[in-house]
C-alpha positions in Angstrom: -7.2 13.5 9.1 -8.1 15.3 5.8 -9.0 12.5 3.0 -8.2 13.4 -0.6 -11.1 15.5 -2.9 -14.2 13.1 -3.6 -13.9 12.0 -7.1 -10.3 12.9 -7.9 -8.8 9.2 -8.9 -5.5 8.9 -7.5 -3.6 8.2 -10.8 0.4 8.8 -9.9 2.5 5.9 -8.6 3.5 5.7 -5.0 6.1 8.0 -4.5 8.3 4.5 -3.0 8.3 3.2 -7.0 11.4 5.3 -7.4 12.7 8.3 -10.0 10.1 8.3 -12.8 11.7 6.5 -16.0 10.4 10.1 -17.8 13.4 11.7 -15.9 15.9 9.4 -15.7 15.5 8.8 -19.7 15.7 12.2 -20.1 19.1 12.9 -18.3 20.5 10.3 -20.1 19.1 12.2 -23.2 20.2 15.4 -22.1 23.9 14.0 -21.5 23.9 12.9 -25.2 22.9 16.4 -26.3 25.8 18.0 -24.1 28.1 15.1 -25.6 26.7 16.3 -29.5 26.4 19.9 -28.9 30.0 20.6 -27.3 31.8 17.6 -29.5 30.3 19.1 -32.9 32.1 22.3 -33.2 35.4 20.6 -32.4 34.9 17.5 -34.9 34.0 20.3 -37.5 37.4 22.9 -36.8 39.4 18.9 -36.8 37.8 18.1 -39.9 38.1 21.6 -42.0 41.7 21.6 -41.7 41.6 18.4 -43.8 38.7 18.9 -46.0 38.5 21.7 -48.7 34.3 22.4 -48.7 32.8 24.6 -45.9 30.3 22.3 -44.1 31.2 23.7 -40.5 28.5 25.7 -40.4 26.5 22.5 -41.1 27.6 20.1 -38.8 27.2 22.2 -36.4 23.5 22.8 -37.1 23.2 19.2 -37.4 25.1 18.4 -34.1 22.4 20.4 -32.1 19.7 18.5 -34.2 21.2 15.6 -32.8 21.3 16.5 -29.6 17.5 17.6 -29.3 16.5 14.9 -31.1 18.2 12.9 -28.2 16.5 14.6 -25.4 13.3 14.2 -27.2 13.6 10.2 -27.4 14.7 9.9 -23.8 12.0 11.8 -22.2 9.0 10.0 -25.1 11.0 6.5 -24.0 10.7 7.6 -20.5 7.3 7.7 -20.0 6.3 4.9 -22.2 8.5 3.2 -19.7 6.7 4.6 -16.7 3.3 3.9 -18.4 4.0 0.3 -18.3 5.3 0.0 -14.5 2.6 1.7 -13.4 0.0 -0.6 -15.6 2.2 -3.5 -14.0 1.0 -2.2 -10.5 -2.5 -1.3 -11.1 -5.7 -3.3 -10.8 -7.5 -3.2 -14.2 -10.7 -4.0 -12.6 -10.7 -1.5 -9.6 -7.9 1.1 -10.8 -6.1 0.8 -7.2 -2.5 -1.0 -6.8 -2.3 -4.1 -6.9 -0.6 -6.9 -4.2 2.8 -6.8 -5.6 2.4 -2.8 -5.3 1.3 -3.2 -1.8 3.9 -5.5 -0.6 6.7 -2.8 -2.5 5.1 -0.2 -0.7 4.4 -1.8 2.8 8.4 -3.2 3.2 9.3 0.5 2.7 7.3 2.3 4.8 7.0 -0.8 7.9 11.4 -0.1 7.9 10.8 4.0 7.8 8.2 4.0 10.7 10.5 1.6 13.0 13.5 4.0 12.0 11.3 6.8 12.5 9.4 5.9 15.4 6.3 7.1 13.6 2.7 5.3 13.6 1.9 2.9 10.7 -1.7 1.3 10.2 -3.4 -0.9 7.9 -6.4 -1.8 6.5 -7.5 -5.5 5.5 -11.0 -5.1 3.7 -13.8 -7.8 2.4 -16.1 -7.6 0.0 -18.8 -9.7 1.9 -21.0 -11.9 -0.6 -19.2 -11.1 -3.7 -19.5 -15.0 -4.3 -23.1 -14.4 -3.9 -22.7 -11.6 -6.3 -21.3 -13.7 -9.2 -23.7 -15.9 -8.7 -27.2 -14.3 -8.7 -25.8 -11.5 -11.3 -23.3 -12.7 -12.7 -19.3 -12.0 -12.8 -20.2 -8.2 -14.3 -22.3 -7.8 -11.5 -19.6 -8.7 -8.8 -16.8 -6.6 -11.1 -19.2 -4.0 -10.8 -19.3 -4.2 -7.0 -15.7 -4.4 -7.0 -15.6 -1.0 -9.0 -17.0 0.9 -6.7 -15.0 -0.1 -3.5 -11.8 1.3 -5.2 -13.6 4.5 -6.0 -14.2 4.8 -2.7 -11.1 3.8 -1.8 -9.6 6.0 -3.7 -11.9 8.7 -2.7 -10.8 8.3 0.5 -7.4 8.2 0.3 -5.4 10.9 1.0 -1.9 11.2 -1.8 0.8 9.4 0.4 -2.0 6.7 1.4 -1.7 3.2 -0.6 -4.3 1.4 -1.3 -4.2 -2.3 -3.5 -6.3 -5.3 -4.7 -4.1 -8.1 -2.7 -6.9 -10.9 -3.8 -10.1 -11.8 -5.4 -12.5 -9.9 -2.7 -9.7 -8.3 -0.3 -8.5 -5.3 -0.3 -5.8 -3.1 2.1 -4.9 0.3 3.0 -1.5 1.1 4.0 -1.6 4.6 6.1 1.5 6.2 7.0 1.5 8.5 10.3 -2.0 7.1 11.3 -2.4 5.5 14.8 -5.0 2.6 14.6 -7.5 5.1 16.2 -7.4 7.1 13.7 -7.3 4.3 10.7 -10.5 3.0 12.5 -12.4 6.4 11.5 -11.4 5.7 8.1 -12.4 2.4 8.0 -15.5 3.3 9.1 -16.0 6.3 6.7 -15.3 3.5 3.8 -18.0 1.2 5.3 -20.1 3.7 5.3 -19.9 5.5 2.1 -20.4 1.5 0.0 -23.0 1.7 2.3 -24.3 4.1 0.6 -23.1 3.9 -2.6 -24.7 1.0 -3.0 -28.1 1.8 -3.1 -27.9 3.8 -6.2 -27.0 0.4 -8.4 -30.0 -1.5 -6.5 -30.3 -5.3 -6.5 -28.6 -7.4 -5.8 -25.6 -4.6 -4.8 -28.0 -3.0 -3.2 -28.8 -6.0 -0.5 -25.8 -7.6 -0.9 -22.6 -5.4 -1.1 -21.2 -4.6 2.5 -17.4 -4.9 3.6 -15.5 -6.0 6.8 -12.6 -4.4 8.0 -9.8 -5.8 9.7 -7.0 -2.5 11.3 -4.1 -3.1 13.1 -1.0 -1.2 13.4 2.6 -1.1 14.2 2.3 -0.4 18.2 0.1 -4.0 18.2 2.9 -6.4 16.8 5.2 -7.8 18.4 8.4 -6.6 15.5 8.3 -4.4 13.2 7.4 -7.0 10.4 5.2 -6.4 7.6 4.4 -9.8 7.4 3.5 -9.4 10.9 1.5 -6.2 10.2 -0.4 -8.2 7.4 -1.0 -11.0 9.3 -2.5 -9.4 12.2 -4.7 -6.6 10.1 -5.9 -10.1 8.3 -6.6 -11.8 12.0 -8.7 -9.0 12.6 -10.6 -9.1 9.2 -11.4 -12.9 10.2 -13.1 -11.4 13.3 -15.2 -9.0 11.7 -16.4 -11.7 9.2 -17.2 -14.1 11.9 -19.1 -11.8 13.8 -21.3 -11.1 11.5 -19.3 -9.0 9.0 -20.3 -5.3 7.7 -17.9 -4.3 10.8 -14.6 -3.1 11.9 -12.3 -4.6 14.2 -9.3 -3.1 15.8 -6.6 -6.0 16.5 -5.2 -5.9 20.2 -2.3 -7.1 21.6 -2.6 -10.5 23.9 -2.2 -9.3 27.4 1.2 -11.2 28.9 0.9 -14.0 30.6 1.4 -14.2 34.2 4.1 -15.5 35.6 3.7 -19.2 37.5 4.5 -19.4 40.8 6.9 -22.2 41.5 6.7 -23.4 45.1 9.9 -25.5 46.9 8.3 -29.0 47.9 9.8 -28.4 51.8 8.1 -25.1 51.7 4.8 -26.5 50.8 5.3 -29.2 53.3 6.4 -26.2 56.0 2.9 -25.0 55.2 0.7 -27.5 55.6 2.1 -28.8 59.1 1.6 -25.0 60.1 -2.4 -25.4 59.3 -2.0 -29.0 61.2 -3.8 -28.3 64.4 -1.7 -29.6 68.0 -3.7 -31.9 70.1 -2.3 -31.8 74.0 -3.4 -34.8 75.8 -5.3 -33.8 79.5 -4.2 -34.7 82.5 
């Protein structure tokens, strides 16, 4: 998998958010512009029969100016709606998506992967020792650590991946068309990148900032359901936290239970009789 160019932030929202509002508003502006542009000459000709002033040319010019105004207004309003929509799906501290954005994309991607029988993986990432960072250096230090994690996630993700902050110290990355083995490589890359970059920030971040990561893909869960994928990745994260932190754990499907052998009572009695030695009387 080829990551995005380092240092290039992912500013555009995920394409699953739907058609951009600026295009929808612009199309509406075009429709109004066509109506004004085509309707003005007909209106001018109709009024010229009952009005003696020569205003037909002026009216046509005004109509086309109004049409251009509709088009420009639609584009500007659409840009503002897009900006508000992006801000509603973005975490202000880390500059990645928020939980709402992840849930929308997770539902869409799970459905699409299930229909197309394509792989899909989810990383659950927990910032170790965030509470201790806040206690030692203050909440500003914690925000610096979170911002560093967000930078690494944005630099590691491809254009089709979805990075989001889903809790105070938890992040998630949705990786379409990615098996668990490939997702583990991405997770290790994120963990090592954070370990490398924290050194430049000095104590306490350089000593305390690590991440634990849980990995799961659709193959490892029973049904292709968003909540099952989320919970399985979260369980793998829990194991990573419980086994020492600063590590990556991949969720694996538990083997099915062996079927229980049922022995009929009569068969058990016959088995005991076969094992019982026979005694012969001597003459």
